[in-house]
C-alpha positions in Angstrom: 18.8 -0.7 -11.4 15.3 0.2 -10.3 16.1 -0.7 -6.7 19.3 1.3 -6.7 17.4 4.3 -8.1 14.6 4.1 -5.5 17.3 3.7 -2.7 19.1 6.8 -4.2 16.0 8.8 -4.0 15.6 7.9 -0.3 19.2 8.6 0.4 19.2 12.0 -1.0 15.9 12.9 0.9 13.8 13.6 -2.3 10.1 13.3 -2.5 8.4 10.9 -1.7 11.0 10.3 0.9 11.5 13.8 2.1 10.7 13.0 5.7 13.5 15.0 7.1 12.4 18.3 5.6 8.7 17.7 5.2 8.2 20.8 3.1 4.5 20.5 2.9 4.3 20.6 6.9 7.2 22.4 8.1 7.8 25.2 5.4 10.9 23.6 3.9 12.0 21.9 7.1 15.3 22.9 8.6 16.1 25.1 5.6 13.7 27.8 7.1 16.6 28.7 9.4 18.7 29.9 6.5 18.5 32.6 3.9 20.6 34.1 1.1 23.8 32.4 0.3 23.5 29.7 2.9 20.1 28.7 1.7 21.5 28.7 -1.9 24.4 26.4 -0.8 21.9 23.9 0.8 19.8 23.8 -2.3 23.0 23.5 -4.7 24.4 20.7 -2.5 21.0 19.0 -2.9 20.8 19.2 -6.6 24.5 18.1 -6.9 23.8 15.2 -4.8 21.1 14.0 -7.1 23.2 14.6 -10.2 26.0 12.6 -8.6 23.6 9.7 -8.1 22.7 10.1 -11.7 26.3 9.6 -12.8 26.7 6.7 -10.6 23.6 5.1 -12.0 24.9 5.8 -15.5 28.4 4.3 -14.7 26.8 1.1 -13.1 23.8 0.4 -15.3 23.8 2.5 -18.5 27.3 1.9 -19.9 29.0 5.0 -18.3 31.0 7.0 -20.8 31.1 4.6 -23.6 29.7 5.6 -27.0 28.7 3.3 -29.8 31.5 3.3 -32.4 34.6 5.3 -31.8 35.9 6.6 -28.3 37.1 10.1 -27.8 37.5 11.9 -24.5 35.4 14.8 -25.4 32.5 12.6 -26.9 32.8 10.3 -23.7 32.4 13.2 -21.4 29.4 14.5 -23.3 27.8 11.0 -23.5 28.3 10.5 -19.8 26.6 13.8 -19.0 23.7 13.1 -21.4 23.2 9.7 -20.0 23.4 11.1 -16.4 20.7 13.6 -17.2 18.2 10.7 -17.8 18.0 9.5 -14.1 18.3 13.1 -12.9 15.2 14.1 -15.0 13.3 11.2 -13.7 14.3 12.1 -10.2 12.9 15.6 -10.7 9.8 14.2 -12.4 9.1 12.1 -9.4 9.7 14.9 -6.9 7.1 17.1 -8.6 4.5 14.3 -9.0 4.5 11.9 -6.1 3.2 13.2 -2.6 5.3 12.7 0.6 5.0 9.4 2.3 4.5 9.0 6.1 7.1 7.2 8.1 5.1 4.1 8.4 4.6 3.8 4.8 8.2 4.2 4.1 9.2 1.5 6.6 6.6 -0.8 5.1 7.8 -0.1 1.6 11.3 -0.8 2.7 10.9 -4.1 4.6 8.1 -5.6 2.6 9.2 -4.6 -1.0 12.7 -3.4 -1.2 14.5 -5.9 1.0 12.8 -9.0 -0.3 13.0 -7.8 -4.0 16.6 -7.0 -3.6 17.3 -10.6 -2.2 15.3 -12.2 -5.0 16.9 -10.1 -7.6 20.4 -11.1 -6.5 19.6 -14.8 -6.4 17.8 -14.8 -9.7 20.5 -12.7 -11.6 23.4 -14.9 -10.0 21.6 -18.2 -11.2 21.0 -16.7 -14.7 24.7 -15.5 -15.0 25.9 -18.9 -14.1 23.4 -20.6 -16.7 24.5 -18.2 -19.4 28.2 -18.7 -18.6 27.7 -22.5 -19.0 25.9 -22.2 -22.4 28.7 -19.7 -23.6 26.7 -16.5 -23.7 29.0 -14.7 -21.3 32.4 -13.5 -22.5 35.1 -15.3 -20.5 39.1 -15.1 -20.4 41.6 -17.9 -20.6 41.1 -18.7 -16.9 37.2 -19.1 -17.3 36.6 -15.9 -15.5 34.1 -13.4 -16.8 35.7 -10.7 -18.9 33.1 -8.2 -19.2 35.5 -5.1 -19.3 37.1 -6.2 -22.5 34.0 -7.5 -24.3 32.3 -5.8 -27.2 28.7 -4.8 -27.5 27.7 -7.7 -29.6 29.3 -10.1 -27.1 27.4 -8.5 -24.2 24.0 -8.3 -26.0 22.7 -11.9 -25.4 23.4 -11.6 -21.7 22.0 -8.1 -21.5 18.8 -9.1 -23.1 18.2 -12.1 -20.9 18.9 -10.2 -17.8 16.6 -7.5 -18.9 13.7 -9.8 -19.5 14.3 -11.4 -16.1 14.1 -8.0 -14.4 10.9 -7.2 -16.2 9.3 -10.6 -15.2 10.3 -9.8 -11.6 8.9 -6.5 -11.6 5.5 -7.1 -13.3 3.8 -9.1 -10.5 5.3 -6.5 -7.9 3.8 -3.6 -9.8 0.5 -5.3 -10.1 0.6 -6.1 -6.3 1.4 -2.5 -5.5 -1.5 -1.4 -7.7 -3.8 -3.6 -5.8 -2.4 -2.4 -2.4 -2.9 1.2 -3.4 -6.5 0.4 -4.5 -7.3 -1.4 -1.3 -6.0 1.5 0.7 -8.1 4.0 -1.3 -11.3 1.8 -0.6 -10.5 1.6 3.0 -10.1 5.3 3.4 -13.4 5.9 1.6 -15.3 3.5 3.8 -13.8 5.1 7.0 -14.9 8.4 5.7 -18.4 7.1 4.9 -18.6 5.7 8.4 -17.7 9.1 9.8 -20.3 10.9 7.9 -22.8 8.4 8.9 -22.0 8.8 12.5 -22.0 12.5 12.4 -25.4 12.5 10.6 -26.6 10.1 13.4 -25.5 12.4 16.1 
């Protein structure tokens, strides 16, 4: 879910992946060529794109339109919109918090973080699902295939908890590594600045 959310941020061109627009350098990027209704349509399409990603994340990872207890069309529609607002709000929060990344930083983040993490995540989750299926913690039908669509909340709860814990255990060392990498980059930048000041003073 986290990988999908980060990838959706990059796919929609939102900060910190707004390399196409580069609002901080190019005054809103290509949008500077438009005004009035055309400018508004561009921004409406951008926000709709982000909200659509929120709906997709909700359907795939947050249970979609299912509501605990009874199921009614109106409640399901409202519940889906409420859930979709959560990733949408997080996207807006990140956009107004995180600075824009350079192209080399995005490429390094992609090849050294997202791709290896996605491969490890798929392998670990597939292994855990097979183990859970063998011990009977995954609902199955008469043929032995997984029957997740017809399962109840209680039947899915053990598998959900185990997969959630595995995702947390995968993410913790990676977050720690990213924190150390950011700290090392800041120290390197400070050292370069100090060397530049020392050379300027010597000149």
